[in-house]
N, C-alpha and C positions, 0 to 999 in steps of 0.2 A: 265092795260088792256092786253098788249101784254104778260105779264107774265102768266096771266090766260089762254090765248090762247095757250101758249107754254106748260103749264102743262097738258091741256086736249086735245091737238091737235089730238092725235091718236084716241080719242074716237068718233070723228065725230058726235057730239051732236048738238042740236038746239042752244045751247049757243055758241059753237065754230063757228057754221055757222054764227051766228049774229055778233060775234066778227070779223070774217073775212070780213064781209060786211062793218062794220064800219071802219076797218083799211084799206080797199081797197082804200079809198079816201086820204090816207096819203102816199105819194110817198116814204117817208123814211122807211116805213115798208115793202115795196115790197120785197127787197132782204132778209129780215128776214123771211118772210113767205115762200119764196122759199127754204131757208135753212131748215125750219121746214118740208117742203114737202119732201126734199131729205132724211132727217133723218127718217121720218116715212116710206118712201118707201124702206128704206134699200138700196138705190142706192150706187154703189161703188164710193169712193172718186175720184174726178177728177177736174182739173182746167178747168173752162168753157172757159176762154179767152186764145186762143193760144199765143197771144202776151205776156201775163203774164208768160206763161210757158216758152216761149223762153227767156224772160228776166231773169228768175230764173235759168234755166238749160242749155240754149243755144241750138244749133242744133247739134253740134258735141260733144257728151258726152264721157267722160272717166270714166269708172266704175271700182271700186274694187269689189272683190267677196263679201265683207260684204255689200257694197251698194246695189248690186243686191238682196241679201238675205233680206235686210230691205224692199226693194220695194215690193217683192212678199209676205212678211210676213204682212206688214201694209203700205199701200200707204200713209196714213196720216202721219205716223211716218217718212217716207222718205221725204215727203214735209216739215215737220218741221225741220228735221235734216239737209238735204242737200239743201233745197230751202231757208228756213228762217234762216238757220245756228244756230238753237237753240240747244245747247249742255249742258248736265249736267256738272256742275262744279265738279272737282275731287280734293280730297286732296291727297298729295303725301304720299302714303302708299303702302304696298305690297298687291295688290288685285289680282284677278285671271289673269287680263291682264298683269300686271307687272311680276307676277309669271311665266307666259308663256314666257315673254321676257327673263327672266333669263335663262330658259331652252333652248330657241332658241339660245341665245348667246353662251351658253356652247357647244351645238351641232355644231353650225356653226364654232366655233373656234377650238375645239378639234378633231372632227371627221376627217377633212381633214388631220390632222397630223397623226392620227392613220391609215388612208387609203392610205397614200402615199406609193410609191414602197419601199418594204423592211420594212414597218412600222408594227405596232402592228397587223393589220388584216392579213397581209401576214404571220406573225409569227404564229398566231393562226391557220391559214389554214394549214400551213406546219406541225405543231406539233399536230394538231387535239386536242388541249387542251380544256378541259371543263372549262368554266369560273365560278368558284364557289365563293360564297360570302365571304368565310373566307380565301382567299389566298392573296398573295401580289399584284395580279393584281387589285383586288377590292380596296385595299388601294391606289394604284396608281390612279385609277379612281376618288376616293373620294378626294384625294389631288389635282389632276388637276382641278376637277370641282369646288371645293371650291375656289381655287385661281382665276379661271376664272370669277366666279360670283363676287368676291371681286373687281376684276379689273373693271368689268362692273359698279358696284356701284360707284367706285371712279371716273370713267371717265364720266358717264352719270347722276349720281344722287348726286354728291357732297360729296361722301364718307359717312362714318358711324358715324363720330364724333358727329354730331347733331341729329342722329337718336336714337330713344328709344330702349329699350330691346325687345319690341314686333317686331319691324322692323328687328332687327338682328336675332331674332329667326326664323322669316319667311324666311329670307335669308338662314338660315341653312336648313329649310325644303325644300326650292327650290333646294339647292345643293344636298340633299339626293335624291330627285326625279330625278334630272338630272343625277345623278350617276346611278340610276336604269334604266333610259331610255338608257343611254350609254351602260350599261352592256347588256341589251336586244338587242340593235342594233348590238353590236359587235358579240354577239352569233348568231344572224340571219345572218349577213354577213359572218361569218365563214363557214356556210354551204351553202351559196348562190353563184350563178354564176353572179348575178347582182353586179355591182360595182358603188359606188357613184362617180359622175363626176362633179356635180355642187351643190353648197350650197347657200341658200338665193339668188337664181337667180332672177334678176330684170326683170319684165315684164313692158314694157312701150309703149305708143302710138308711131306711126310711126314718128311723127313730132319731137319727143324729141331725142336729141343726148346726148351722155355721155360726161362728162368733160374729159380733157386730162389725160390719165393714169387710167381712171376708166373703169371697166368692162362694155361694152355696153349693156350686157344683151340680151334679145330677144324682138322682136317686137310683140305686142299683136295681137289678132284677130281683124279684121276690118269688121264690119257689117254695110252695107249701109242701111239707112232708107229713108223714103219719104222726109225728110227734112234735112238730113245730114248723120251722121254715129255714131256708137257706138264703142268705143275702151276701153281698159282696162289697169289698172296699178296694180301692186302688186309684191309679191315675192313668189317664189316657194321654199319651205323649202329644198327640196333635189331632185335631178334628178339622177336616177340610170340607167345604160345601161347594156344590156346583148348581146354580139355578138356571134351568133350561128356559128357553124363550116362552114356553107355555106356562111357566110358573112352577112346574114340578121341580123339587129340590132334592138332590142326591148328596149323600154323605159318605166320606171315606175316612177311616181312622188309620193313622200312621204311627208306627212304633219304631224307635231307634233301638237296635238290638246288637249287642256284642256277642261274640261267640259263634257266629255263623248260623243263627237260628233261621230255619226255613218253615214255611207253611206247607203242611201236607195233610190231605184228608184222611189218610190211613192213621195218622197220629190222633186225629179227632175221634175216630172210631174206638181208639183205645183209651180215650179220656184225657189225652195229652194235647197241649197247645190250643186250649179253648179260649185263651185270654182275649185275642183280638175279636173273635166273633161275639164273645160276651160283651165287650165294649161297644161293638157296632150296634147290637140289639138294644143295649142300654141307652145309647145316644138316640136311636130311633124312638124309643119309648119316652124320651124326654124332648120330643120335638117342639114343645111349647117354649123351650129356651131359645129357639132359633126362628120359629115361624109363628105367625099370628092366624087367627081365624080357625083354629082347630086343624090346620093342615098337618100332614105327617111326612117326615123325612123318609126317603126310600134308600135302602142300602146300595151304596155305590161300590164298596169294596173294602178290603183290609190289606194293608201293605206293611211289610217289614223293611225298614231301611237299614242295611248293614252298617255297623260301626266297628271298624277294626283299627289296629295300630298301623295306619297307613298315612301317606302324605302324597301331595300332588307333585309329581316330578315333571319339570318343564320339558324334558326330552321325550316324554311319552306323548303319543298322539291323543287328542281330545276324545276321540271315539273310544279308545281303549280305556281311558280313565273312567268314562261314563259307564261303560259296560261292567267294569270291575265293581262299581257301586250300584248296579241295577237292583231295584227293589223287587221283592218276591211277595206273593200272597194270592188273593183271590179277588177277581173283579167281576162286576155285574155284566152279564152277557147282553149288552145293549150298545149298539153302534154309536149313539150320541155320547154315552158315558165314556166309552173307550176312547173316542175321538177327543173328548174333553181332557183326557189324561195323557194321551199319546198321539202326537200329530203325524209322525212318520210311519212308514210301513214296515216297522220292525220293533222288537222289544228293546228300545233304547233305555227307557226309564222304568217302565212298568211291565208286569208279566202278561200283558194282553196288548193286542194291536189290531188294526184293520189292514187286511191284505189288499192287493190291487183291485179286487172285485168288491171291495168295501164290506167284506165279511169278517166277523170277529174271530180272532185266533188267540190261542194262549190259555192261560189259567183263568177260566171264567165259570160262572154259574148263573142260572136264571133266577128271577125273583122267587119262583116256586121252590127251587133247590135251596135258596137261602132260608126259606121257611122250614124246609125239611131239616137242614143242618141245625137250625135253632131247636127243633124238637128233639133231635138226637142229643144235642148238648145238654138240654134241660133234663132229659130222662136219665142221662148218666150222672148228673150232679145230684138229682133227687135220690138215686140209689146208693149214694156214698154211705 
C-alpha cells in the first residue's frame, strides 16, 4: 500500500488521497509520509532535530576545505560522509588522489632545497638561464623527482616489490608530471620577486598544539556561531612572500591541483572553492610568523598550479609548454605586485599582467574587494 502511495505521491490523485487517509491511522507511516512530502516539495536536506545534529557534528566544528566544498555541493552527501561516517572503500592503487600525493611530496621535498640561499633558483636568477627540456638541468630534475617518489612509496606504501607493473608505470607517469611542474615552477620563480617561504604549512584549530620539535604551523580562522564556533584544519601547499622596497610585504598562496581545478568567483558565491581564500586570510592573520614589530601581511593573490598527467616534450616550443601549465586564480590589483609575479606583457605564468601602458589586466581584485570576499566566505560558513 505504501509503495503504491510512494510511486504516485507527486500526482496528487484521488487514489493517493485515499491511501493517505488510510495510512493516517497508522503511526508507523507518519514519518514516511513526511519524507515523501519533503521529496516532492524539493525542500533542502536538513536535520529536523537539533539534538541529533549536535550529536553527529558537535557545536564547535573543525572543517577542512574539502568538507566545506562537500557541504555546499550536496548537503546529503556531507551528512552521509561526515555525520554517518559512510566512506567508499578504496583499493591500494595509483588513483588521482595518490597521484597528487606523489607530486605534492616531490614539490615539498625538492623545492625547499632548490630555493635555499645559493641554491638552484638563485643560480638561475643570476645567470638568467633558460630552462630547456633537453639540457642537463632537466636530467637533474627527472633524476631527483624519480628518487623522491620512490622514497615516498618505500616509506608510505610498503615499497614496489609487491606492486604490479601497472602501479610502477603510473609511478613513472607521476614522476614525469612532477618533473614538468618543477620545471615550470623554477622558470616562474626565476623571473619572479616572490620567494617561497613555507611548504605544506599546517593550519590547525586554536586548541591544538604541536608536538615537541614539530612546526606549529598557523592557527585557523575562528568563526563564532550561535551555538559554538567553526575552525579549520588543512595544509597550504606553498606560501610565497614579496617584500617591497618600502617594507610592505605581500603574500600569495599556491596550491598544486589535479583535475583541472579553476578559481571562479561564481563558485565562491555558491559556497564552493573557498579553500585558497581561506588559507590566504589565515596566513595574513598569522603575520607574526613572518614579520616583526606587529606588521601585517597584505594579500597578494591565490594561485592554482595545474598538475596533470603530462610530460615535457622536447619537440614542443617552450612558450607552448609554459602556457599549458599557466596558473589560474586571483591576484591583487596592484602594479608592483603584478610586476613582481609577471615580468612580460602577457599572461605567461599568472592570470594577471601589465599591458604596454603599465595598466593591470587579467583576474584581479583590489584590497577592498579581497575584504568583501572574506566577508562573503565567512557569512556562508557561519550559516552552514
